[in-house]
C-alpha positions as CSV (number, residue, x, y, z in Angstrom):
1,M,35.0,28.1,47.7
2,A,36.1,31.2,45.8
3,D,35.9,32.7,42.4
4,E,39.0,32.0,40.2
5,L,40.8,34.5,38.0
6,V,43.1,32.8,35.4
7,Y,45.7,35.2,34.2
8,F,48.7,35.1,31.8
9,R,51.9,36.6,33.1
10,G,53.1,39.1,30.4
11,S,49.6,39.8,29.0
12,P,48.7,43.5,29.3
13,W,45.0,42.5,29.5
14,S,45.8,40.2,32.4
15,L,48.0,42.9,34.0
16,K,45.2,45.5,34.2
17,C,42.8,42.8,35.4
18,V,45.0,41.6,38.2
19,W,46.0,45.2,39.1
20,A,42.4,46.4,39.3
21,A,41.4,43.3,41.2
22,H,44.0,44.1,43.9
23,L,42.8,47.7,44.0
24,L,39.3,46.4,44.6
25,G,40.6,44.5,47.6
26,F,40.8,41.0,46.3
27,G,44.5,40.7,46.8
28,T,44.5,41.9,50.4
29,I,41.3,42.5,52.4
30,Y,39.2,39.9,50.6
31,Q,41.9,37.7,49.3
32,E,40.1,34.6,50.3
33,K,37.3,35.5,47.9
34,L,39.4,35.2,44.8
35,I,42.0,32.7,43.6
36,F,44.6,34.0,41.2
37,S,45.7,31.1,38.9
38,E,48.6,31.6,36.5
39,Y,48.1,30.3,33.0
40,N,51.0,28.5,31.3
41,F,51.2,27.8,27.5
42,P,50.7,25.2,26.0
43,M,49.5,22.8,28.6
44,G,47.4,25.4,30.3
45,Q,45.3,25.7,27.1
46,L,44.3,22.0,27.2
47,G,43.2,22.4,30.8
48,L,41.2,25.5,30.0
49,R,39.5,23.9,27.0
50,F,38.5,21.0,29.1
51,R,37.1,23.3,31.8
52,L,35.3,25.4,29.3
53,G,34.1,22.5,27.2
54,D,35.3,24.4,24.1
55,W,37.6,22.7,21.7
56,S,37.3,25.0,18.7
57,S,37.1,28.8,19.4
58,P,40.2,30.9,20.4
59,I,41.0,30.9,24.1
60,T,41.8,34.3,25.4
61,I,43.2,35.2,28.8
62,P,42.2,36.4,31.4
63,I,39.2,34.2,32.3
64,L,37.2,34.3,35.4
65,F,35.5,31.2,36.7
66,P,32.7,32.1,39.1
67,K,32.4,29.9,42.1
68,A,28.7,29.4,41.4
69,S,28.6,26.6,38.8
70,S,25.4,28.0,37.3
71,E,27.3,31.2,36.2
72,Q,29.2,31.2,32.9
73,P,32.9,32.0,32.8
74,L,33.8,35.6,31.9
75,R,36.3,36.1,29.1
76,S,37.0,39.8,28.8
77,S,38.9,42.1,31.2
78,Y,36.1,44.6,31.5
79,D,33.4,41.9,32.2
80,I,35.7,40.3,34.8
81,L,36.3,43.6,36.6
82,H,32.6,44.5,36.4
83,F,31.8,41.2,38.1
84,L,34.5,41.7,40.7
85,N,33.3,45.3,41.3
86,N,29.8,44.0,42.0
87,K,31.3,41.4,44.4
88,A,33.3,44.1,46.2
89,E,30.1,46.0,46.7
90,E,28.5,42.8,48.1
91,Y,31.4,42.4,50.5
92,K,30.9,46.0,51.5
93,T,34.4,47.0,50.3
94,S,33.3,49.8,48.1
95,N,35.5,52.1,50.2
96,F,38.7,50.7,51.6
97,N,42.2,51.8,52.4
98,V,44.7,50.8,49.7
99,A,47.2,50.0,52.4
100,E,49.3,47.8,50.1
101,T,50.2,50.7,47.8
102,G,51.6,52.8,50.6
103,N,49.0,55.6,50.3
104,T,45.8,56.4,52.0
105,E,43.5,57.1,49.0
106,H,40.2,55.4,49.1
107,V,39.1,53.7,45.8
108,S,35.4,53.1,45.5
109,S,34.6,51.1,42.4
110,L,37.2,52.4,39.9
111,S,34.2,53.9,38.3
112,L,33.7,50.8,36.1
113,K,30.1,51.8,35.3
114,D,31.0,55.4,34.2
115,E,30.4,55.7,30.4
116,Q,33.5,57.8,30.0
117,V,35.6,55.2,31.7
118,I,34.1,52.5,29.5
119,Q,34.8,54.5,26.3
120,W,38.4,55.2,27.4
121,D,39.0,51.5,28.1
122,M,37.7,50.5,24.7
123,R,39.9,53.1,23.0
124,L,43.0,52.0,25.0
125,D,42.2,48.4,24.1
126,T,42.7,49.5,20.5
127,V,46.2,50.9,21.4
128,M,47.2,47.5,23.0
129,R,45.9,45.6,20.0
130,F,47.9,47.8,17.7
131,L,51.0,47.0,19.8
132,R,50.2,43.3,19.6
133,G,49.9,43.7,15.8
134,L,53.4,45.3,15.8
135,M,54.9,42.4,17.7
136,M,53.8,40.1,14.9
137,K,55.9,42.0,12.4
138,Y,59.2,41.4,14.1
139,D,61.0,38.1,14.1
140,D,63.0,38.8,17.2
141,I,60.1,39.1,19.6
142,T,59.2,35.4,19.8
143,P,61.7,34.6,22.5
144,Y,59.7,36.8,24.9
145,L,56.7,34.4,24.4
146,V,58.7,31.2,25.3
147,P,59.3,30.0,28.9
148,I,62.9,30.5,30.1
149,P,64.0,26.8,30.4
150,V,63.3,26.4,26.6
151,H,66.1,28.9,25.9
152,Y,68.7,26.5,27.1
153,I,67.6,23.4,25.1
154,P,69.5,23.2,21.8
155,G,67.1,23.8,18.9
156,A,64.0,24.0,21.1
157,L,63.8,27.8,21.1
158,S,63.7,28.2,17.4
159,L,61.1,25.4,16.9
160,I,58.7,26.5,19.7
161,S,59.1,30.2,18.8
162,S,58.1,29.4,15.2
163,I,55.0,27.4,16.3
164,Q,53.9,29.9,18.8
165,K,54.3,32.9,16.5
166,K,52.2,31.2,13.8
167,Y,49.6,30.5,16.4
168,F,49.8,34.1,17.6
169,I,49.4,35.5,14.1
170,S,46.5,33.1,13.2
171,K,44.7,34.1,16.4
172,Y,45.1,37.9,16.3
173,G,46.8,39.0,13.2
174,E,43.9,39.7,10.9
175,V,42.3,42.3,13.2
176,D,45.3,43.7,15.1
177,T,47.5,44.5,12.1
178,Q,44.8,46.6,10.5
179,I,44.9,49.3,13.3
180,S,46.7,52.4,12.1
181,K,49.4,54.3,13.9
182,E,47.4,57.5,13.3
183,E,44.5,56.1,15.2
184,V,46.7,55.3,18.1
185,E,48.3,58.7,18.0
186,N,44.9,60.4,18.1
187,I,44.0,58.5,21.3
188,L,47.3,59.3,22.9
189,R,47.0,63.0,21.9
190,E,43.6,63.2,23.7
191,A,45.0,61.5,26.7
192,N,48.0,63.9,26.8
193,E,45.7,66.9,26.5
194,R,43.5,65.7,29.3
195,L,46.4,64.8,31.6
196,S,48.0,68.2,31.0
197,Q,45.0,69.7,32.9
198,S,44.1,66.9,35.3
199,S,45.8,64.1,37.3
200,F,43.3,61.5,36.0
201,L,41.6,60.7,32.7
202,V,38.1,60.8,34.2
203,G,37.1,62.9,37.2
204,E,39.4,63.6,40.1
205,K,40.3,60.1,41.3
206,L,41.8,56.9,40.0
207,T,39.5,54.9,37.7
208,Y,39.8,51.9,35.5
209,A,40.6,54.2,32.6
210,D,43.8,55.3,34.3
211,I,44.8,51.6,34.8
212,S,44.1,50.9,31.1
213,L,46.2,53.9,30.0
214,A,49.1,53.1,32.4
215,T,49.1,49.5,31.2
216,A,49.2,50.6,27.5
217,L,52.0,53.1,28.2
218,E,54.0,50.6,30.2
219,S,53.7,48.2,27.2
220,M,55.2,50.9,24.9
221,A,57.8,52.4,27.2
222,P,58.6,50.3,30.3
223,E,59.9,52.0,33.5
224,D,62.5,49.2,33.7
225,P,63.1,47.2,30.6
226,E,65.0,44.6,32.7
227,R,61.9,44.0,34.8
228,P,59.0,44.2,32.4
229,I,55.4,43.7,33.6
230,T,54.1,43.1,30.1
231,V,55.7,40.9,27.4
232,M,55.2,43.7,24.9
233,A,57.4,46.1,26.8
234,P,60.9,44.6,26.2
235,A,60.0,43.3,22.7
236,L,58.8,46.6,21.4
237,N,61.3,48.7,23.4
238,T,64.1,46.9,21.5
239,H,63.1,48.9,18.4
240,S,62.7,52.3,20.2
241,L,59.6,52.8,18.2
242,F,58.0,55.4,20.4
243,K,60.8,57.5,21.9
244,E,60.4,60.6,19.6
245,M,56.6,60.4,19.9
246,F,56.6,60.7,23.6
247,D,59.6,63.1,24.0
248,R,58.3,65.7,21.5
249,R,54.6,65.2,21.0
250,F,53.1,63.7,24.2
251,P,55.5,64.8,27.0
252,R,52.9,64.5,29.8
253,L,52.2,60.8,29.4
254,L,55.3,59.0,30.6
255,P,55.8,61.2,33.8
256,W,52.1,60.6,34.5
257,K,52.5,56.9,34.1
258,K,55.5,56.8,36.4
259,Q,53.5,58.6,39.1
260,I,50.5,56.3,38.7
261,L,52.8,53.2,39.1
262,T,54.5,54.8,42.1
263,D,51.2,55.6,43.8
264,H,49.0,52.7,42.9
265,F,51.0,49.7,41.7
266,S,51.9,47.5,44.7
267,P,54.7,45.0,45.2
268,N,52.0,42.3,45.6
269,V,50.8,43.0,42.0
270,E,54.3,43.1,40.7
271,K,55.1,39.6,42.1
272,Q,52.2,38.2,40.2
273,V,52.7,39.9,36.8
274,L,56.5,40.4,36.5
275,V,57.7,38.8,33.3
276,P,60.5,36.4,34.3
277,L,62.5,37.0,31.1
278,T,65.0,39.7,30.7
279,M,66.3,41.0,27.4
280,K,69.6,39.4,28.1
281,I,68.1,36.0,28.5
282,A,65.9,36.4,25.5
283,R,68.9,37.0,23.3
284,L,70.8,33.8,24.3
């Protein structure tokens, strides 16, 4: 019996959770200790509500179901990774070779207990919620939230997109749309200044803060728009909202993100999180 991580392909919160779980060894060395289960909307929601015994509050993904029935499900990315980090320490994997990434760096605990890492993760969560708020302002992003087969059924895409977008707005809109661009720019400015002097946000090795920043940046400016790893990436990239900001004001961030993905983002993670929906298909 193993713990189970339910993730949503396309969600940046799921992305950083799956990515960090792999770096902690749960996708390779201790893969039998954690089951990765992909969530599918809308039927997946009914199944999750049944498992959670919750028929009223919003369901957010990722969710971790501990194998011990006495433990409550975890419903935030940080809580999930904190749990998995403790498990990794139990399994004596606090130092392991990240062979799947092609480098020999040893990652300890991604410094999940470091206060600076926690603060960066919280601030970068604000950036991603700002991006989610932006998505709600555009009518042409809803195809990215609808499974590919629906695109080929006459009339179905428009109907399901409308329903899903209304659900999306009712679930997140009130909070996410109140985050200002200035607040996001201040966070990115500090990150740019820090990374102009160091290879990592906190300390001298990869931490969860770096994973959070790389995820946020990939959502804003994907390395390959035809192979997005968050659903925000192709949708927001359509509007070229951030090109000038990165080119002129924060020039260190995108080259840094590319290097982090090259060094620490493995093909195994990509297989799990790659959004199976290109911009070409989304426009059919």
